[in-house]
N, C-alpha and C positions, 0 to 999 in steps of 0.2 A: 890426195885432195889438197889444194893450195890453202894455207891458213890465212886467207885475206877476208876482210869484211864484205867484199863484193859477192862472194858466193852466198847463195840464198840460205844454206844451212847455217853458216856462220852468222849471217845477218839475223836470222831467226833467234839464235842464242843471245845475241846482243840486245835484240828487242825485248826478249823475255826478261833479261836482267834489268834493263832500263824500266820496264813495266813494274818489276818488284821494287826498284829503287824509289818509286813514287807511290807505292801501294798504301802505306799508312796515311800519307797526306791525302791521297785521293779519297779514301774512305774515312777521313777524320771525323765527320759528323756521326758516323755509326759507332766509332770507337768512343767518342765522348758520350754519346747517348747510352751506350752499354755501361760505361762507368757510372753514369748518373742513375740509371735504373738499378744498378747493383746496390747503391746506397752505402758503400763502405768508405767513401771519400768525400771531403768537403769540396765546394766549388773551386776554392783556391788550389787544392791538391789536384783536382781534375784538370785544371788549367796547366799545371806543371807537368802532369802525365801526358797531356796532349802535346806538349813541347819537347818531351824527353827524346823521342825518336829524331826530331828535327835537330836537336843538339848533337846527337851522335853522328847523324848524316852530315851535318855541316862540318864537324871536326875532321872526319876522315876524308870527305871529298875535298876540303880545302887543303889538307896536307898532301893530297895526291899530286899536286903540282911538282913536288920534290921527287916522287918515286914512280909515277905512272909509266914513264918510258924506260925504267931501269929494272923492272921486275917481270917475272913470267906471268902473263895475264891470266892464263887458265887456272894456275894454282891459286893466285890471289883471289880470283872471282869465286872459285869453289870454296875457299876458306871463308871469304866474306859471307857468302850465302849460307854456309854451314853455321856460322856464328849467329846470323839472323834467325835461322831455324831453331837453334838451341835456345836463344833468348826468348823466342815465342813459346817454346815448350816449357821452359822454366817459369814463364809468366802465367801459365794455366793455374787457376785457383789461388793465385797470390793475392792476399788482401792487405799485406803490410805496405804502406806507402813508400818508405825508403827502399825496401827490397824491390818493389815493382818499378820504381823510378830508375834504380840502378840497372835492372834488367832491360828496360826499354832503351836506355842510353847505350848499353852493350849491343843490343840488337841493331840500333841505329848506326853504330860504328861499323859493324859488319856489312850492313846494307849500303852505307855510304861508300865503303871501299869498292864493293862490287859495282855500284852505280858509276863511280868515277871511271873505272876501267871501261864500262859499256859506253860512256860518253866519248872517251878517247877513241874507242873502236869505231863508233858511228862517224866520228870526225875523219877517220881514215878512209871511209867509203869514197869511191870515185865521184859520187854525187851526194855530198853531205846534206844539202837541204832536203833531198828525197828521204834520206835515212832519218833525219831529225823529224820530218813530217810523219813518217811511219812510226817513230817512237811515240809521238803524241797520240796518234791513232790507237796504238797498242794500249797506252795508259787509259785512254778514254773507254776502250772496249772493256778493259779490266774493271774500271769503275762502274760502267753500265751494268755489267753482269753482277758486280758486287752489291750495288744498291738494290737490285732485285733479290739476290740470293741470301745475302748476309742477314737481313732482318728475319728471314724464315729460319735460318740456321740458329740464330740467337734465341729464337723462341724455344728451341730444344735444349741448347747448352748455355744460355745466357751470354755473358761477355766472352766466355771461352770459345763460343762459336766464331767470333771475329778471328781468333788465332787459327782455328781449324781451317777457315777459308784461306788465310794467308799461307798456311803450311801446305795445303794441297797444291797450290800454284808453285810454291818453293820446291816441292819434291819434283815436279815436272821440269822446272827450270834447272835444278841441279843435274838431273839426268841428261837433259839436252846439252848442257855445258860440258859435262863429262865426255860426251860423245863427239862434240864438234865445237871448237872455239877458235877465233882468229888470234894471230900474233900481231904485235905492234908493227906497223908499216913504216915507222920512223925510228931509226936507231938511237941509242943513248948517246952516240957521238954528237948528234945535233944538240941534244939537251945539255951535254957537258960544255959545248962551245958557247952556249948562251946562258949567262947567269940569271938568277932570279930577279935581281935588281934591273938588269937589262930587259928581261921579259915583261916586268911590270912598268913599262914606259907609259908615256902620255896616251898613246892610242889604245893600249890595253886597258888602262884605267878608265878611259872614256867609255869603252864598250861595257866594262863591268858596271859602271855607274848608270849607264843607259838602261840596262836590264833591271837594276835595283829600283830605279825611279819608275819604270814601267810597271813592275810587279807590285810596287807600293800602291799604285793607283788601282790596278785591276783587282788586287787582293782585298783592298778596302771596300770596293763596290761589291765584290763577290761575297764577302763576309756578311753584308747587310742586304743583299739582293732579295733574300726571302722576306725579311722584315719590310722592305720597300713594297713588295707585292701585297702583303697583308695590310699595310698602311693605305694602299690604294683601294681596299675594300674586297680583295679576293680572300677566299678561305685558305687555310693552311694546306688543305689537300690539293686545291687548285694550283697553288704556288708550287707545291712539291712536284706535281705532275709536269708542270711546264718546265721547271728547272731540270727534271730528269730527261725530258724530251730534248731540251737544249743541250744538255751534257752529251747525250748520245749523238746528236747531229754535229756537235762541234768537232768531232774527229774528222769529218769531211773537210773542214777548214784547213787543217794541217796537210791533208793530202793534196789540196788544191794549190798550196803554196808554190811548189816547184814549177808547175805548169804556168801559173799566172806570172811568176817572177821571170820566167824564161822569156815570155812574150812582152811584158811591160817593163822589165828591169826591177831590181831590188828597191831602188829609191821610190819609184812611182807606186810600187806595190805597198810599201810601207805607208805612204801618204794616203792612199785610198783606204787601207785597212784602218788606220788611226782615225781618219775623218768619219768613217762609218761608226766606229766605236764612240766617238765624241757625239755624233748625232743621236745614237741610241740613249746615251746617258742624259743628254739634254732634254730629250722628250719625256723623261721620267721626272724632271724637275717641275715643281709648281702644281697648279690645279689641273685636274683632268676631267673635262666636261663630257668627253665621249665615252666609248666603250672601254672601260678600264681593263677588262679581261683581254681584249684584242690588243690593246696597246702594250700591256705587260708581256703578252705572249710573243709578239713580234720583236720587241726591244730586247727582252732577255735572251731569246734564242739567237738573234742576230749578233748580239754582244758576245755570246759564248763562241759562236762560229768564228768571228774575226779575231777574238783573243787567241784561239788555237791557230789561226792563220798567221798571226804575227810571231809566235814563238820560234818556228824554224828560221825565220829571217834574223831574229836576234841571236839565236844560237850560231848561225852561220858567220856572224861577225866575230864571235869568239874564235872560230876556226881560222878566219882569214887574217887576223892580226898577228898570228904566231905560226911560223913554219916548223917549230919543233913539236907541235901537237900536244903541248902540255896545258896551255891556257884554257882549252875547252873544258877541262874538268871543273874550272871555277864557275862555270855558268850555273851549276847546281847550287853553289854557295850564293851566287847573286840572287837566284830565285828565293832562297831561304831568307836572306837579309830583307828583301822586299816584303816577304810574307810576315816577317816579324814586325816591321815598322808600320805597314799599312793599316791593319785592323785596329790596333790601339789608337793610332792617330785619327782614324775615322770615328772611333768611339768618343773621342774628346770633342768632336765637332757636332755631335747629335744634339746635346742639350742646348747650345746657343743657336744652332742653325737648322736643326732637324735633319732629315735625310737629304735635303738639298745640299747641306754641307758635305756629306759623304760623296755625293755625285759630283760636286764641284771639285773636291779633292781628286777624284778619279779623272775628271776632264783635264784639270791642270797638269796632273802627273803624266798622262799619256801624251799630251801636247809637248811638254818639256822633253819627254823621252824621244819623241819623233824628231825634234830639233837636234838632239844629241846624236841620234842614229844617222841623220842625214849628213852631219859633219863627217862621220866615219865613212859613209858611202861616197861622198863627193870629194873629200880631200885626202883620203888615205890611199896610198898605192898598195895593191895586193902583193904579198911576197910571191916570188916566182915559183917556190917549191910547194905551195899549198895546193892539194888536190882539188879544193873547192873552186879554184880560180875559173875553170871553164864549165862549172856545173850548172850554172843557170843560163 
């Protein structure tokens, strides 16, 4: 069996790892809710615990630019997933803040290392946008099942049920990766020939900044989308149901990306996607004289669909500005930086401007990100050795 990402068995293992790489963030509301219900930690401590995994993931995924093309992928992935699993097991029943914080950072370090390898592997696929789209769909599927199953598991085992759910998936992922996993399709010779400073040139930094700006905007809106619905007069249960439906449907957006981009081109696909996202956010600003439920249902679901549609296009830019295959691992770091900046910035706008300020931040950010992305699409020449070149 050829150890390439193009084989379905190897692709499946990469998708499972990437799914686990975003697992804690995907189910973050349930993790925070479980900690709150437990009553052992203050709100400030819960905030730090919510960020602990992100800190670990950011550190290890950012460092991967130095090592991802130099190490044995299978061994690193298995080790990273094992550390993630051990961190989860040691977190069971832990009520000391410092100890739990340390364990979650440790789990994040293992998770981030495996996640970085998976991103590099998906970038080696002969059709990276398809692989990235399937990655988002896998993460959405995991989250959809989790939002249904985890609350019921936590009724039996409280916050420990959160880790039981993660560990069940981790066990399956470890087994699959032990049986089949691809090798790097780009040798370390290419990485040796291109230094880090050369890799982090103007085009690469623009791509990184584009994703940070985009995620700053969408994460700001996502953080307060539930509150916006309640402010429009919907009940918490109605908002929760609509967000859950939108989350489940959003996976179709990432699957549609390769097909649409192949027919319309990447640049036009980005313009259409961002324009629709701007439209949905604009409709939520101001007074709503019509059917608030219908308005919120349509805008929130469409917003999530095209958010997922945009992600593979942005990830593909990481893949196309670097023919050594190392820069792609930093897209996870770009996501995290945007997620760290967006919600606090949105919170600072609520008191003076209300939720219109949050939505305006989202609109401005995605429009700016579109302009930056179009610079990359229209002015940058694709490296000849990048497999993504003919993929769309």
